[in-house]
Phi, psi and omega in degrees: 000115184287330184235125176274145188304327185255016177300134183097347177270133180244134184239131174256118184253113175248071191209160182220166179067245192238310192302320176276308182300323179292324175300316177299322179295321178298314180296322178297320180294338178269003174110356180290150171271116184250121178254118184263123175271122179235155170292159182305331179277354179095157177297146184300331183289352172291339176052040178059024180240023177057231179261027179249352177299125183302324182287315179297316181302313184303322187257001188223003176298146176085358180264163172257134181258126175240119182267114179230140175270101185290356173277348181268123179307325181296326179292320178296317178299323179296316179299316179299320181292332181277341188307319180299344179273000183240151176267329187223143168236131177244126175225141177230038175281168176298148180307132179096339184293317180295324177296319178298326180282349184087018183237029179294169184301317183297317180295311184294322180285335174292323177290317183225090183301338181278354186290133170268100185267122189241117181252126180241125181225181178283315188227010183100181186266008178203189179089172186295339183257008189305324184266003182279140174291150182220131173233179185305312182296327177295317179295318178296321183291307184285339179276354176098358183296318182298322180290323180291324187276357184232177179270158180305132178074006182224054182284127181225167175293149171277177188271356184202176177284126176231318185296313180296322183292315180291332174297313180299319179297318178292325176299311180299320179298316179297319179296316179299318177298318181294322179294321176294315181296328181299325181296330180263005181241033179066023178083010181273132179278184179223168172257110177270133173234132171212171184215164177300318182297319179292317184296324180299333180297339178284345174267333185257007187298323179292317179294325177295319177299317180294323181302316183271339175288321185252356178067044180212169175259109183299143174233191190307317187261000187300320184273348185300314179299317181297317181279345184052052177247155185216145170234111194238134179284142181250176182294340180271003175092350176257183191229161178236137175249137177232149177224107185266333182053218188266000186286124177293327184294327180287324175299314179294324179295320177297318181295324176294316183296327183264357182068027182244042178294350174298336182289346177298334182273354182278118183297339179292340186240014189298318183231164177304319181299333177281321185287338180279350174298121187311317181299322180285319178303316184289337171293314178302315181303315180297319179297314183290325176302317180292319181294317186289340176286354183275341184226162179284168178297320180300318180293319179293323177300315180300313183293319183290324176295315180302326185258007176059046176267130178294117184206167171205146171292146177276094187275149168281167181296325178289332174289320178303316186300330183248010180294142181305325179290323175299317180294319179296320180286344181067040186282336187245153179210182178231145175282177179303326183257022172086006177287145180287131176245137172265123185278165182302142188273035176221162168232139179246119186051040176084000184244128177275129178300131178281143174270141172301137185274352187261125171265130188288148167288159178301124177071014184302327184248015183304305183296317181301310184290314181297319180294323180294317187267333185243342184104151185297324182292316179294320179299314180296323180293318179297317179293319179295328179274002180065019172281339177227157181229132181227066184296337182264359183292142180287000000 
């Protein structure tokens, strides 16, 4: 692909950790120029490892780093002066913090009416939780993910970050919509607001529908009978996942693959409507658990493929990274220092956008960006006054 969709779009990122930076990374992978504002000591996600932190690298390759001390009035003035050069601003500070700095939405949009100003918070800009700190686990908990992912009375943490990531995806989606809308609004930008709590609802929307359709609070196994899905341990110690849904042909295919066509005569399993009855589903589950322990995962894969049963091996993340389908899709890449990068999840005219492999050092582009937008003399003055830091500047 010779041209990336967002080439020519400039993004100013005043954000840390995941919800803001991953949104910036998505936009960067689409061709936007993303300038990351960091404190002189660097964003906390660098974890004192410079541009080698696996977490910082994943969310920040391809960006330009400008180190500014936001406690210095001159740094705030510099950001205001740079705003007309940007299309988008992303911030994920606590509500009110940007206003305290003099960089609230009203001020910034008055300076640059075309700016798409994007605010990301834990719970929104008002309400009883507005001042509460929010991290990924807080978002998963209050958004209902922990209750859905566990059994009644046994709520536990999930195994990975989900709330911050889906927030970032929703942030990027909102920005893309705003950029399209700006073209039809005489070039005027908007103030986008979203929160971790709101974004999590895009993951729980199906469970919310089920909650009010059936008058219950869904938990880990609530949807399993309806979806007719199973995750079954095999004789080799690994597992196979199947999703049969409502198709009679897949149910019959599973019985052929397992040699249990005798179950066709059991009235409890005669129709999909019979099999979704929880008591009947869990009988099937018990039968299949016993059957799948008789053969290895490789053998079950062969049988399920032969009989066209919808299935997948339950892979570990390191297995995913080297799976032949992952390789065919070109999903993985490496940064300059060998860190694993997950590439953008789209292809345009058959080509997946490549991610820049370089994660910036703190302040690596301070002089370059400031000189470009403010002039070399102003850039030198900011650095000399220690309102900006350019340790990598030549």
